[in-house]
N, C-alpha and C positions, 0 to 999 in steps of 0.2 A: 920479767925474768925472776926477780926476787920472790914473787908470789908463787911461781911454779916450783922453785927450789924449796921454799918453806912447806908447800903442800906435799912434796915428795918426802921430805924429812918427817913430817907428821904421819904420813902413811906408813913409812918404814918403822917408826917408833911404835905405832899401834900394832903392827904385825909381830913384833918381837915377843910379846907375852904369849900370843897365840901359838907361836912356834915352840916356845919353851914349855908350854902346857898343852902339847898336842894330845888329841884324844887317842883312845886305844886303837891299835891296828886291827885289821880284819881278823888276824890270827888270835889276838887277845880277846876280841869280842866272841869268837867262836869257842874259845876255851872257857869262857864264863857264861855263855848263853843259857845253858840249862840251870846253872846256879842262880843267875840273875832272875830268871822267871820263877824259880822255886822259892827263893828267899826275899826277893826285892821287887816283885812285879809292880808294885804301886809306884815305883820310881823310874819306870821306863820312860825315856825321853827327858829325863832330868839328871844329866851327868853328875853334878856334885852330890846329889842325894843318893844316886846309885852307887857311887864310889864309897860314900860313907856307910851305906848299908852293907856292901860287900866286905868292907873292913870290919864292921861290927859282927859279921857272920863268918869271919875268916876260918874259925875252927871247924865249921860245918861244910866248907867248900871242897870241891874236888881238888886233887893235887894240882892239876893244870891251872885252874882258876886261882888257887891260893898262891901259886908262883907269880901269876900276873899281878895280883894285888900287892904282894910283897915287893915286886920289882918297881912298883909305882908308889912305894913309900908306906904301904899299909901293913 
C-alpha cells in the first residue's frame, strides 16, 4: 500500500513541471510556423533551441508569432 502511494506521489510530482511548462498550442504553432522555418529551421524538433531562436529573431517575426513569443516570456 505504502509503495503504491509513494509511486503515485512521485508520478504526480514529475507531471507538475510538464504542466507548468506546456508546449505551444496548435494555434501558437501555426502562428509561428513560417517564421520558424524561415529563421530557425535548424532547430526543428528541439523546443528549447527553437524558443531561444525565435526570441533572438523577435524583431523579424510576423505580428502573430511575435505575440506568441512575448506571451511566453520572450
